[in-house]
C-alpha positions, -999 to 999 in steps of 0.1 A, spaced: 166 -137 212 194 -141 189 179 -172 173 147 -153 168 166 -125 152 183 -151 130 151 -167 119 133 -133 111 165 -115 96 191 -141 87 227 -130 90 232 -136 53 208 -108 43 231 -84 58 229 -57 86 215 -33 60 184 -55 57 180 -56 95 180 -16 95 155 -16 67 132 -42 83 132 -24 118 125 10 101 97 -4 81 81 -21 111 83 9 133 71 33 107 43 8 97 30 7 132 25 45 131 7 43 97 -14 14 111 -25 34 141 -35 62 116 -54 36 93 -81 36 118 -77 70 135 -78 89 102 -112 78 88 -125 79 125 -116 116 128 -131 124 95 -164 104 104 -167 123 137 -167 156 119 -191 147 89 -214 119 77 -214 132 42 -203 101 20 -185 124 -5 -165 142 21 -156 107 37 -146 95 4 -126 128 -1 -104 119 27 -94 87 10 -90 103 -23 -67 131 -8 -45 103 7 -46 83 -27 -42 114 -51 -5 124 -42 10 91 -57 -8 99 -90 3 134 -90 39 129 -77 46 92 -82 66 95 -115 86 125 -100 94 103 -69 104 76 -91 128 98 -112 145 113 -82 150 81 -64 171 70 -95 189 101 -96 195 112 -58 208 96 -25 178 72 -16 186 70 21 185 109 23 153 109 5 135 87 30 149 104 59 141 139 48 104 133 38 97 110 71 109 140 93 88 163 74 59 139 77 63 138 115 63 177 116 29 177 99 16 151 124 27 172 152 8 202 138 -22 180 133 -21 167 167 -17 203 183 -49 214 162 -69 186 171 -60 187 208 -68 226 210 -102 217 195 -95 239 164 -97 212 138 -120 218 107 -127 194 81 -107 213 55 -76 213 78 -79 176 83 -81 169 46 -53 190 39 -31 173 65 -39 139 48 -30 153 14 4 165 28 11 131 47 2 112 14 26 133 -6 55 126 19 45 90 18 50 87 -20 85 98 -20 93 75 11 75 45 1 86 45 -36 123 51 -27 120 23 1 109 0 -25 141 3 -46 164 -7 -16 157 -44 -13 175 -54 -45 204 -33 -33 207 -50 0 197 -86 -6 208 -112 -32 184 -118 -60 175 -154 -49 167 -143 -14 142 -116 -27 111 -136 -23 119 -145 15 133 -110 22 100 -95 9 79 -120 28 96 -110 59 89 -75 53 54 -81 45 49 -101 75 59 -71 95 37 -51 77 8 -73 82 16 -78 121 21 -41 130 4 -21 102 -27 -42 96 -29 -62 128 -17 -44 158 -19 -7 144 -57 -4 137 -72 -15 171 -45 4 189 -53 35 167 -91 30 175 -85 25 211 -62 57 213 -89 78 194 -114 67 220 -90 80 247 -84 113 228 -89 124 192 -52 138 191 -35 108 209 -30 85 179 -15 111 156 9 121 184 19 84 186 22 82 147 46 113 148 70 97 171 71 63 154 76 80 120 106 101 133 120 69 149 117 51 115 137 81 99 165 75 125 166 37 119 168 41 80 197 66 84 219 39 95 219 22 62 250 21 40 241 18 3 262 10 -27 262 37 -55 231 33 -79 229 63 -101 238 62 -136 257 91 -153 233 113 -172 239 142 -193 234 177 -177 208 185 -203 188 154 -197 155 163 -183 134 143 -159 108 137 -186 134 116 -205 138 95 -174 101 90 -170 96 83 -207 124 56 -204 104 38 -175 72 37 -194 90 24 -226 104 -5 -204 71 -14 -188 54 -15 -223 79 -39 -236 80 -62 -205 49 -84 -207 48 -95 -170 52 -60 -154 28 -44 -182 1 -70 -172 6 -63 -137 3 -25 -138 -27 -29 -161 -45 -53 -137 -39 -34 -106 -50 -2 -122 -85 -15 -131 -89 -35 -99 -81 -5 -78 -109 14 -94 -134 -11 -82 -116 -17 -49 -113 21 -44 -149 26 -49 -159 2 -22 -132 9 3 -135 47 1 -169 43 23 -157 15 44 -160 35 76 -196 42 67 -203 7 56 -189 -8 88 -208 18 113 -241 20 92 -244 -12 74 -230 -36 99 -237 -15 130 -201 -15 142 -187 11 164 -151 27 162 -135 -5 178 -153 -28 154 -141 -7 124 -106 -13 135 -111 -50 140 -122 -53 102 -87 -43 94 -72 -64 120 -91 -95 109 -78 -89 73 -45 -87 87 -46 -120 103 -56 -136 71 -29 -117 53 -4 -132 81 -16 -167 73 -14 -161 34 22 -148 39 32 -178 61 19 -202 34 32 -183 4 63 -206 -1 41 -237 -3 17 -221 -24 42 -209 -50 56 -243 -52 23 -258 -62 5 -231 -79 20 -211 -111 20 -174 -108 -5 -172 -136 -30 -194 -118 -24 -177 -86 -34 -143 -102 -64 -159 -119 -76 -173 -85 -70 -140 -68 -89 -120 -92 -118 -144 -92 -119 -143 -55 -117 -105 -51 -146 -104 -77 -169 -125 -54 -158 -107 -22 -173 -75 -34 -205 -94 -39 -205 -111 -6 -200 -78 11 -227 -61 -9 -252 -89 2 -243 -94 39 -257 -73 68 -239 -93 95 -207 -83 110 -194 -118 117 -200 -128 81 -181 -96 70 -153 -104 93 -149 -138 78 -149 -124 45 -122 -99 54 -102 -127 69 -99 -147 35 -97 -114 16 -66 -104 36 -47 -136 26 -55 -130 -10 -45 -93 -8 -9 -100 7 -2 -130 -17 -10 -108 -44 12 -80 -31 42 -102 -24 39 -119 -58 36 -85 -76 66 -68 -57 90 -98 -62 82 -101 -99 90 -64 -103 122 -66 -84 136 -96 -101 127 -82 -136 138 -46 -133 173 -31 -135 186 -14 -105 189 19 -121 153 16 -132 139 3 -100 125 38 -87 110 48 -121 94 15 -129 81 13 -93 65 47 -100 49 37 -130 33 9 -109 24 34 -83 6 55 -108 -15 26 -118 -22 16 -81 -32 51 -70 -46 63 -102 -72 35 -98 -78 43 -62 -83 80 -69 -108 72 -97 -125 47 -76 -128 67 -45 -145 96 -65 -170 71 -79 -176 55 -46 -186 86 -28 -210 97 -55 -226 63 -59 -229 59 -21 -245 94 -18 -271 86 -45 -280 48 -39 -265 41 -4 -234 28 13 -237 -8 -5 -239 6 -41 -200 9 -44 -198 -28 -36 -221 -38 -64 -202 -14 -87 -170 -31 -77 -184 -66 -83 -198 -59 -118 -167 -39 -127 -143 -66 -115 -163 -94 -132 -161 -76 -166 -123 -69 -164 -116 -105 -155 -132 -119 -185 -112 -93 -207 -78 -98 -189 -79 -136 -185 -59 -146 -215 -33 -121 -208 -25 -133 -172 -3 -161 -187 25 -135 -189 30 -135 -153 38 -174 -152 69 -166 -174 83 -137 -156 113 -154 -140 122 -175 -170 149 -148 -180 161 -115 -168 143 -86 -184 163 -69 -211 179 -34 -205 161 -5 -216 167 8 -250 
């Protein structure tokens, strides 16, 4: 057992990394359970594409609304205390949701409100958690450490969580949310064991949070690699969000898959992601980051076309397998570039700028997806995603070379 722990979390990474890793895995198992149970609960209450898409929108909206505030606070306050506090609040919301569903008192607006509150808490927890790795692990070990974190995320959040969530939902609609509450609370206890070095810089008493946020935006605008990443993820998440906002309807109506089958789509994607993460060191030795990004964007574009065309569940599952590999290779690359490039005292705020790009695109996309699906059917958002992605790839192609030079030198300090 000790040798397995050494492989997953080497001693040189430190005890703090092991606490962070264990907390991440436990919390992500709970989130993975909700990944299937949440949409299934909404779909059991309504078949209106706009309401179904609204569930995704209300989970994606909080990072857009609160992301910049979360980043600024992460650079000013005790990062460990932020995560523990909001995760415990998230557990309380889940307990209340469990009670309402178990008592058969749930209405669609209650469920949507709970999703918004949970999404809001996650903004502060996840954005702050993203700043911890550079404080715990040496710069040269960041890529491996992030790959370990991603492997755990894939295994428990994407691979194990959704089918468990779907099975628990089939056993009782309230059961998966009770399980998530326990796991999120346990994750908070584990993260409380961290010991972090001071990270806060001295700020004048009259300095407003707006100044901190503006500083982060200026830094991003002057860093070509991070700027390109934020711009790309924003546009691609508009197209992605449009398609994925109605995924539960696509799976159940277009592919004729039941609740368990819907959970398996995410599981298959996670298996592909696990393969991509394991192959990541080899891939980055043979493919430049710029070319890796180009290949990924082209593949994602044609993924949307393939899903729009197929009517067979087994074909869609094959597509999801390869898409999963692409998604997690992309995510690991993007995260490592940011962590290496951004100074410690700016990690929270620059991460929040990226978060606004990520979820701003998802919010816009989910709104578009629900309206398109209501008017032209559940495959229409996938056609929209294909056309929109193809146009953007042509426009952004020459700018992707910035990513290839991201690690040639450390980023300059902010003005």
